[in-house]
C-alpha positions as CSV (number, residue, x, y, z in Angstrom):
1,M,43.3,9.9,25.0
2,K,40.2,7.9,25.8
3,K,40.3,4.2,25.1
4,L,36.6,3.6,25.7
5,T,33.4,5.2,24.3
6,D,30.0,5.3,26.0
7,N,27.8,3.5,23.5
8,T,24.7,3.3,25.6
9,S,23.0,6.1,23.6
10,L,23.2,3.8,20.5
11,G,21.7,1.0,22.5
12,K,18.8,3.2,23.5
13,L,18.4,4.3,19.9
14,I,18.1,0.6,18.9
15,L,15.3,0.2,21.5
16,L,13.5,3.2,20.0
17,C,14.0,1.8,16.5
18,N,12.6,-1.5,17.7
19,V,9.4,0.3,18.9
20,V,9.1,2.1,15.5
21,V,9.7,-1.2,13.6
22,L,7.2,-3.1,15.7
23,V,4.5,-0.5,15.3
24,L,5.1,-0.3,11.5
25,F,5.1,-4.1,11.4
26,I,1.8,-4.3,13.1
27,I,0.3,-1.7,10.8
28,S,1.7,-3.5,7.8
29,M,0.0,-6.7,9.0
30,L,-3.3,-4.9,9.3
31,F,-2.9,-3.6,5.8
32,L,-2.0,-7.1,4.6
33,M,-5.1,-8.4,6.2
34,K,-7.1,-5.8,4.4
35,F,-5.5,-6.9,1.1
36,D,-6.1,-10.5,2.0
37,K,-9.8,-9.8,2.5
38,T,-10.2,-8.1,-0.9
39,N,-8.0,-10.7,-2.5
40,Q,-10.2,-13.5,-1.3
41,A,-13.3,-11.6,-2.6
42,V,-11.7,-11.4,-6.0
43,I,-10.7,-15.1,-6.0
44,Q,-14.2,-16.2,-4.8
45,E,-15.9,-14.1,-7.5
46,R,-13.5,-15.1,-10.4
47,N,-15.2,-18.4,-11.4
48,H,-18.6,-16.8,-11.4
49,Y,-17.4,-13.8,-13.4
50,N,-15.5,-15.9,-15.9
51,K,-18.5,-18.2,-16.5
52,L,-20.8,-15.2,-17.2
53,Y,-18.1,-13.5,-19.3
54,E,-17.7,-16.6,-21.5
55,G,-21.4,-16.9,-21.9
56,Y,-21.7,-13.2,-22.8
57,A,-18.8,-13.4,-25.2
58,T,-20.2,-16.5,-26.8
59,A,-23.6,-14.8,-27.3
60,Q,-21.9,-11.9,-29.1
61,H,-20.2,-14.1,-31.7
62,P,-23.3,-14.7,-34.0
63,L,-24.2,-11.0,-34.1
64,K,-21.5,-10.2,-36.7
65,Q,-22.6,-13.0,-38.9
66,D,-26.3,-12.0,-38.4
67,S,-25.6,-8.5,-39.5
68,A,-23.6,-9.7,-42.5
69,E,-26.4,-12.1,-43.6
70,V,-29.2,-9.5,-43.1
71,A,-27.2,-6.9,-45.1
72,Y,-26.5,-9.5,-47.8
73,Y,-30.1,-10.6,-48.2
74,Q,-31.4,-7.0,-48.0
75,Y,-29.0,-6.1,-50.8
76,K,-30.0,-9.1,-52.8
77,L,-33.7,-8.2,-52.3
78,D,-33.2,-4.6,-53.4
79,T,-31.3,-5.8,-56.4
80,L,-34.0,-8.3,-57.5
81,Q,-36.7,-5.7,-57.0
82,Q,-34.9,-3.3,-59.3
83,K,-34.7,-5.9,-62.1
84,T,-37.2,-5.8,-65.0
85,A,-38.4,-9.1,-66.5
86,A,-38.2,-9.4,-70.3
87,S,-40.9,-12.1,-70.5
88,K,-43.6,-13.8,-68.5
89,D,-41.4,-16.7,-67.5
90,E,-38.7,-14.4,-66.4
91,K,-41.2,-12.4,-64.3
92,K,-42.4,-15.6,-62.7
93,A,-38.9,-16.7,-61.8
94,L,-38.0,-13.2,-60.6
95,D,-41.1,-13.0,-58.4
96,E,-40.2,-16.4,-56.9
97,S,-36.7,-15.3,-56.2
98,I,-38.0,-12.1,-54.6
99,E,-40.4,-14.1,-52.4
100,V,-37.7,-16.6,-51.4
101,T,-35.3,-13.8,-50.6
102,K,-37.9,-11.9,-48.6
103,Q,-38.6,-15.0,-46.5
104,T,-34.9,-15.7,-46.0
105,L,-34.4,-12.1,-45.0
106,A,-37.3,-12.3,-42.6
107,D,-35.8,-15.5,-41.1
108,K,-32.4,-13.8,-40.8
109,K,-33.9,-10.7,-39.1
110,K,-35.8,-12.9,-36.7
111,Q,-32.6,-14.9,-35.9
112,Q,-30.8,-11.6,-35.4
113,A,-33.6,-10.3,-33.1
114,D,-33.5,-13.5,-31.1
115,N,-29.8,-13.4,-30.7
116,L,-30.0,-9.7,-29.7
117,A,-32.7,-10.5,-27.2
118,K,-30.6,-13.4,-25.8
119,L,-27.6,-11.0,-25.5
120,A,-29.8,-8.4,-23.8
121,E,-31.0,-11.0,-21.3
122,L,-27.4,-12.1,-20.5
123,E,-26.3,-8.5,-20.2
124,K,-28.9,-7.9,-17.5
125,E,-27.1,-10.5,-15.4
126,Y,-23.5,-9.9,-16.7
127,G,-23.6,-6.1,-16.4
128,P,-23.9,-5.9,-12.6
129,V,-21.4,-8.8,-12.2
130,Q,-18.9,-7.0,-14.4
131,K,-19.4,-3.8,-12.5
132,N,-18.9,-5.6,-9.2
133,W,-15.8,-7.4,-10.6
134,E,-14.2,-4.2,-11.7
135,Q,-14.9,-2.7,-8.3
136,L,-13.5,-5.7,-6.5
137,N,-10.3,-5.5,-8.6
138,A,-10.0,-1.7,-8.0
139,D,-10.4,-2.2,-4.2
140,N,-7.9,-5.1,-4.3
141,D,-5.3,-3.0,-6.3
142,A,-5.8,-0.1,-3.9
143,A,-5.3,-2.4,-0.8
144,K,-2.3,-4.0,-2.4
145,K,-0.6,-0.6,-3.1
146,K,-1.3,0.6,0.4
147,F,0.2,-2.5,1.9
148,W,3.4,-2.3,-0.2
149,V,3.8,1.4,0.8
150,I,3.8,0.6,4.5
151,A,5.7,-2.6,3.9
152,W,8.6,-0.8,2.2
153,I,8.6,1.8,5.0
154,T,8.8,-1.0,7.5
155,I,11.6,-2.7,5.6
156,I,13.6,0.6,5.4
157,A,13.0,1.2,9.1
158,F,14.2,-2.4,9.9
159,L,17.3,-1.9,7.8
160,A,18.0,1.4,9.5
161,K,17.6,-0.3,12.9
162,T,19.9,-3.1,11.7
163,F,22.6,-0.6,10.7
164,V,22.4,1.1,14.1
165,F,22.7,-2.4,15.7
166,A,25.7,-3.1,13.6
167,M,27.3,0.2,14.5
168,W,26.6,-0.4,18.2
169,G,28.3,-3.8,17.9
170,A,31.2,-2.4,16.1
171,K,31.8,0.4,18.7
172,N,31.5,-2.1,21.5
173,N,34.0,-4.4,19.7
174,Q,36.3,-1.4,19.2
175,N,36.3,-0.8,23.0
176,L,37.5,-4.3,23.5
177,Q,40.2,-3.9,20.8
178,N,41.5,-0.9,22.7
179,I,41.7,-2.6,26.2
180,A,42.1,-6.3,25.5
181,P,45.3,-7.4,23.7
182,W,43.9,-10.8,23.2
183,M,41.1,-9.3,21.0
184,K,43.7,-8.9,18.2
185,D,42.9,-12.5,17.3
186,G,39.2,-12.0,17.5
187,M,36.7,-10.5,15.1
188,K,37.3,-6.9,14.1
189,P,34.8,-4.1,14.4
190,W,34.0,-3.9,10.7
191,M,32.9,-7.6,10.9
192,S,29.7,-6.3,12.6
193,Y,28.6,-4.7,9.4
194,V,29.6,-7.7,7.3
195,A,27.8,-10.0,9.7
196,W,24.5,-8.2,9.4
197,F,24.4,-7.3,5.7
198,V,26.1,-10.2,3.8
199,P,23.4,-12.6,2.7
200,F,23.4,-16.1,4.2
201,Y,26.4,-15.1,6.3
202,N,23.9,-13.0,8.3
203,L,22.0,-16.1,9.3
204,I,24.6,-17.0,11.8
205,K,27.4,-14.4,12.2
206,P,25.5,-11.6,14.0
207,L,24.9,-14.0,16.9
208,S,28.5,-15.2,17.1
209,F,29.7,-11.6,16.9
210,F,27.4,-10.5,19.7
211,K,28.3,-13.5,21.8
212,E,32.0,-12.7,21.4
213,V,31.6,-9.1,22.4
214,W,29.4,-10.0,25.4
215,N,31.7,-12.8,26.7
216,E,34.9,-10.9,26.2
217,T,33.4,-7.8,27.9
218,D,32.5,-10.0,30.9
219,Y,36.1,-11.4,30.9
220,A,37.6,-7.9,30.7
221,L,35.5,-6.6,33.6
222,E,36.5,-9.6,35.7
223,N,40.1,-9.4,34.7
224,A,40.3,-5.8,35.8
225,D,38.5,-6.6,39.1
226,V,35.6,-4.3,38.1
227,V,33.3,-7.3,38.6
228,A,34.0,-10.0,41.1
229,R,34.7,-13.4,39.6
230,D,32.2,-15.9,40.8
231,E,32.9,-19.5,39.8
232,N,29.5,-20.7,41.0
233,K,27.6,-18.0,39.0
234,I,25.2,-19.4,36.5
235,D,25.3,-17.3,33.4
236,N,22.3,-17.8,31.0
237,S,23.3,-15.0,28.7
238,N,24.3,-17.3,25.9
239,I,20.9,-19.1,26.2
240,Y,19.1,-15.8,26.0
241,M,21.1,-14.8,23.0
242,A,20.3,-18.1,21.2
243,I,16.6,-17.8,22.0
244,W,16.7,-14.2,20.8
245,W,18.4,-15.1,17.5
246,G,16.0,-18.1,17.0
247,F,12.9,-15.9,17.4
248,L,14.4,-13.2,15.2
249,L,15.1,-15.6,12.4
250,L,11.6,-17.2,12.9
251,S,10.0,-13.8,12.7
252,V,11.7,-13.1,9.4
253,W,10.8,-16.6,8.1
254,V,7.1,-16.2,9.2
255,M,6.9,-12.8,7.4
256,N,8.4,-14.2,4.2
257,F,6.1,-17.2,4.5
258,I,3.0,-15.0,4.8
259,L,4.1,-12.9,1.8
260,F,4.7,-16.0,-0.2
261,L,1.3,-17.4,0.5
262,T,-0.4,-14.1,-0.1
263,F,1.2,-13.2,-3.4
264,F,2.4,-16.6,-4.9
265,R,-0.3,-19.0,-3.8
266,E,-4.0,-19.0,-4.9
267,G,-6.5,-18.2,-2.2
268,A,-4.7,-15.3,-0.4
269,F,-2.7,-16.6,2.7
270,F,-3.6,-20.2,1.9
271,T,-6.9,-21.9,2.6
272,K,-5.3,-24.3,5.1
273,F,-4.3,-21.5,7.4
274,N,-6.3,-19.2,9.6
275,H,-5.5,-15.8,8.2
276,G,-5.9,-13.8,11.4
277,G,-4.2,-16.5,13.5
278,L,-1.1,-16.6,11.2
279,T,-0.9,-12.8,11.4
280,V,-1.2,-12.7,15.2
281,G,1.4,-15.4,15.3
282,A,3.8,-13.3,13.3
283,I,3.3,-10.3,15.6
284,V,3.8,-12.4,18.7
285,V,7.0,-13.9,17.4
286,M,8.3,-10.4,16.5
287,L,7.3,-9.2,20.0
288,I,9.2,-12.0,21.7
289,A,12.3,-11.4,19.6
290,M,12.3,-7.7,20.2
291,G,11.5,-8.2,23.9
292,I,14.5,-10.4,24.4
293,E,16.6,-8.1,22.3
294,A,15.7,-5.2,24.4
295,F,16.6,-7.1,27.5
296,L,20.0,-8.0,26.1
297,I,20.7,-4.5,24.9
298,I,19.9,-3.0,28.4
299,Q,22.1,-5.6,30.1
300,Y,25.0,-4.9,27.8
301,N,24.6,-1.2,28.1
302,K,25.2,-1.7,31.8
303,K,28.4,-3.6,31.0
304,N,29.5,-0.8,28.7
305,K,28.8,1.8,31.4
306,K,31.0,-0.2,33.8
307,L,33.8,-0.3,31.3
308,V,33.6,3.5,30.7
309,D,33.3,4.3,34.4
310,N,36.4,2.2,35.2
311,E,38.5,3.1,32.2
312,S,41.5,3.8,34.4
313,K,41.7,0.2,35.4
314,F,42.4,-1.0,31.8
């Protein structure tokens, strides 16, 4: 029965997943920049639109009262004109009331016409602005939806890649469990999944798990004389792993920072930051993290191959 499994294909799959995630990440950043552009346009136009809207809404307020008053005095005039005076004095008083009502009605109609003209004038300015405002919001909503579609695809791809990485780590750990008795006191294979997917725990544990697998594999190879022990050899693998983990955490933090500034702070990304520069920075950090990760995976795949090729020595 075989004690060791060749896990290099899983390592290669992680590299492929990294390429997919990186491409999707870059595309998502481009879509985010598109949303950022439309979002800024909305924010810049908001004060102008609100000012015109308030003026237009204020100009509409007197119209209901104007209509009511014109209707009231028109009804009053019609009622007075239908009355018949019983005496000369009554006729004089009725005629005076009719004249006063006519004048008041004319004043109210003029006031109504003035208010309508004022509203029409405001509408000439407000109409195009309202149309532009609605178009800006429609473009912004469309850009936001497109970003979130690609963002969720990227997140799912990243989670899938993380699962493959956890599986690769678990299988490599299982190899050590099968050949190294001292590993019974170390981390178990299932800890690889826990390390990657338990919140907060996954800020540190994946690195320590990977380090243990890497270092114990080196020890197993040297202990079985597959690799010559060199006391003067300078091993920088732990430094590379620490740098990899630092950049990986930084890439996640930068991405969350960008999303926070985009969706929870006024002014898109944030007026103090260069939008394009921040996005390019996020991409560069992700590139560095994945570049170092690729190097580490390739190097460990070589160790795994040595284990499998020399299985009889364990």
